[in-house]
C-alpha positions in Angstrom: -48.8 -7.3 -23.9 -45.1 -6.6 -24.4 -42.5 -9.4 -24.5 -41.1 -8.3 -21.1 -44.5 -8.4 -19.5 -45.2 -11.8 -21.0 -41.9 -13.1 -19.6 -42.6 -11.7 -16.2 -46.1 -13.3 -16.2 -44.7 -16.7 -17.2 -41.9 -16.5 -14.5 -44.4 -15.5 -11.8 -46.7 -18.4 -12.8 -44.0 -21.1 -13.3 -41.4 -20.1 -10.8 -42.9 -21.9 -7.7 -43.0 -25.2 -9.7 -39.4 -24.7 -11.0 -38.1 -24.1 -7.6 -39.8 -27.1 -6.2 -38.9 -29.6 -8.9 -35.4 -28.4 -10.0 -32.8 -28.5 -7.2 -30.0 -27.0 -9.4 -32.3 -24.1 -10.5 -33.3 -23.5 -6.9 -29.7 -23.4 -5.8 -28.9 -20.9 -8.6 -31.7 -18.6 -7.5 -30.6 -18.9 -3.9 -27.1 -18.0 -4.9 -28.3 -15.0 -6.9 -30.4 -13.7 -4.0 -28.2 -14.7 -1.0 -27.2 -11.2 -0.3 -30.8 -10.1 0.1 -31.6 -12.2 3.2 -29.9 -13.8 6.3 -28.8 -17.4 6.3 -30.8 -19.8 8.4 -27.8 -20.3 10.8 -27.6 -16.5 11.4 -31.4 -16.2 11.9 -31.4 -19.2 14.3 -28.5 -17.8 16.3 -30.2 -14.4 16.5 -33.5 -16.0 17.5 -31.9 -18.1 20.3 -29.9 -15.2 21.5 -33.1 -13.1 21.7 -34.9 -15.8 23.6 -32.0 -16.1 26.1 -32.1 -12.3 26.6 -35.8 -12.4 27.2 -35.4 -15.2 29.7 -32.7 -13.4 31.6 -34.8 -10.2 31.7 -37.9 -12.1 32.9 -35.8 -13.7 35.6 -34.5 -10.3 36.7 -38.0 -8.8 36.7 -39.3 -11.8 38.7 -36.6 -11.2 41.3 -37.4 -7.5 41.5 -41.1 -8.1 41.9 -40.5 -10.8 44.6 -38.3 -8.4 46.6 -40.9 -5.6 46.2 -43.7 -7.9 47.3 -41.8 -9.2 50.3 -40.8 -5.7 51.4 -44.2 -4.2 50.9 -46.2 -7.1 52.5 -43.6 -8.1 55.1 -43.8 -11.7 54.2 -42.1 -14.1 51.9 -43.4 -14.8 48.4 -43.7 -18.6 48.3 -46.1 -19.2 45.3 -46.2 -18.3 41.7 -49.8 -17.6 40.6 -51.6 -16.2 37.6 -55.1 -14.7 37.9 -57.0 -14.3 34.7 -60.5 -15.3 33.5 -59.1 -16.2 30.0 -56.2 -18.7 30.5 -55.8 -20.9 27.4 -55.7 -24.6 28.2 -52.2 -24.8 26.6 -51.0 -22.0 28.9 -52.5 -23.9 31.9 -50.5 -27.0 30.9 -47.3 -24.9 30.7 -48.1 -23.2 34.0 -48.7 -26.6 35.7 -45.3 -27.8 34.3 -43.6 -24.7 35.7 -45.3 -25.0 39.1 -47.5 -21.9 38.5 -51.0 -21.9 40.0 -53.7 -20.5 37.8 -57.0 -18.9 38.9 -59.9 -17.5 37.0 -60.9 -14.9 39.7 -59.0 -13.3 42.6 -61.6 -14.8 45.0 -60.5 -18.3 44.1 -57.0 -17.7 45.6 -56.6 -19.1 49.1 -53.7 -18.2 51.3 
């Protein structure tokens, strides 16, 4: 094994512990590699912006579907429902919180 390979092996083996136990070393490594990744603030901003865009698009789609339904069926849409045989219990909790009725089968839906 060459000296370079030996150094690489040692660094790969020891680096996690060095980063965890030596704050100054961790900051030095972060400084050296900062240009290779986005800062947490940038990532959080992007993430929240994306969630806001998704929310606005969902609201727009909801309005379009509601208008389509009301025009097609000549009646007002007055309920939010989900019909699926596989609704996770966590999703049911969220649906309940949002006022969405959940059904396992179409036959379960009453008018």
